[in-house]
C-alpha positions in Angstrom: 115.3 113.0 178.3 113.5 110.2 180.2 115.1 108.1 182.9 115.6 105.0 180.7 117.4 107.0 178.0 119.7 108.6 180.7 120.4 105.1 182.1 121.5 103.8 178.7 123.6 106.9 178.1 125.3 106.6 181.5 125.8 102.8 180.9 127.6 103.6 177.6 129.8 106.2 179.3 130.7 103.9 182.1 131.7 101.1 179.7 133.8 103.6 177.6 135.6 104.5 180.8 136.3 100.8 181.4 137.7 100.5 177.9 140.1 103.3 178.6 141.3 101.5 181.7 141.8 98.3 179.8 143.7 100.1 177.0 146.0 101.5 179.7 146.4 98.0 181.2 147.9 96.8 177.9 149.9 100.0 177.4 147.7 101.0 174.5 149.5 98.3 172.5 147.8 96.0 170.0 150.2 93.1 170.6 149.7 93.2 174.3 146.0 93.3 173.8 146.0 90.4 171.3 148.1 88.2 173.7 146.0 88.8 176.8 142.8 86.6 176.4 141.4 88.0 179.7 141.6 91.6 178.3 140.2 90.5 174.9 137.2 88.9 176.6 136.6 92.0 178.8 136.8 94.3 175.7 134.4 92.0 173.7 132.0 92.0 176.6 132.2 95.8 177.0 131.5 96.3 173.3 128.6 93.9 173.5 127.1 95.9 176.3 127.6 99.2 174.4 125.9 97.6 171.4 122.9 96.5 173.4 122.6 99.9 175.1 122.8 101.7 171.8 120.2 99.3 170.3 117.8 100.0 173.2 118.4 103.7 173.1 117.7 104.0 169.4 114.7 101.7 169.6 113.1 104.2 172.0 114.4 107.2 170.0 114.5 106.3 166.3 115.6 109.8 165.4 118.5 109.8 167.8 121.6 111.3 166.2 124.2 108.5 166.7 126.4 107.8 163.8 127.5 104.3 163.1 124.4 102.9 164.9 124.2 99.9 162.5 128.0 99.3 162.9 127.8 99.3 166.7 124.8 97.0 166.8 126.3 94.8 164.1 129.5 94.5 166.2 127.4 93.5 169.2 125.7 90.8 167.1 128.9 89.5 165.7 130.5 89.2 169.2 127.4 87.5 170.6 126.7 85.1 167.7 129.9 84.7 165.7 132.4 84.4 168.5 134.6 82.1 166.5 135.3 84.7 163.9 136.1 87.8 166.0 138.9 89.8 164.3 141.3 91.1 166.9 142.5 93.9 164.6 139.0 95.1 163.9 138.1 95.1 167.6 141.3 97.1 168.4 140.6 99.6 165.6 137.1 100.1 167.0 138.3 100.8 170.5 141.0 103.2 169.2 138.9 105.1 166.6 135.2 104.5 166.9 134.7 104.5 170.6 136.2 108.0 171.2 133.8 109.3 168.5 130.8 107.6 170.2 131.9 109.0 173.5 131.8 112.5 172.2 128.3 112.0 170.7 127.0 110.4 173.9 128.3 113.3 176.0 126.4 115.7 173.7 123.3 113.7 174.1 123.7 113.7 177.9 124.2 117.4 178.0 121.2 118.3 175.9 
């Protein structure tokens, strides 16, 4: 693995750790998340960074085995360009379900 790939992988892992801290801040509760605009913006920014890092990682490695690549990149684009139509329930579901799966896959890539 080259240095750029490792940087993107470590960036993604770091952001995933931040998302865990944020989830703890709102007691892992959707209503608390939805009612805290600072937390929502932090989560949106973190997901935007993850999407960009995944995009760059897969641009350099088109055969990289990351599931939901298009979904992750699409989410990044939606947050960046369609800010007025962000669905809080969708974002919450992604950080609850999809991010842990991504974390497992990123760990495997890092360890190979």
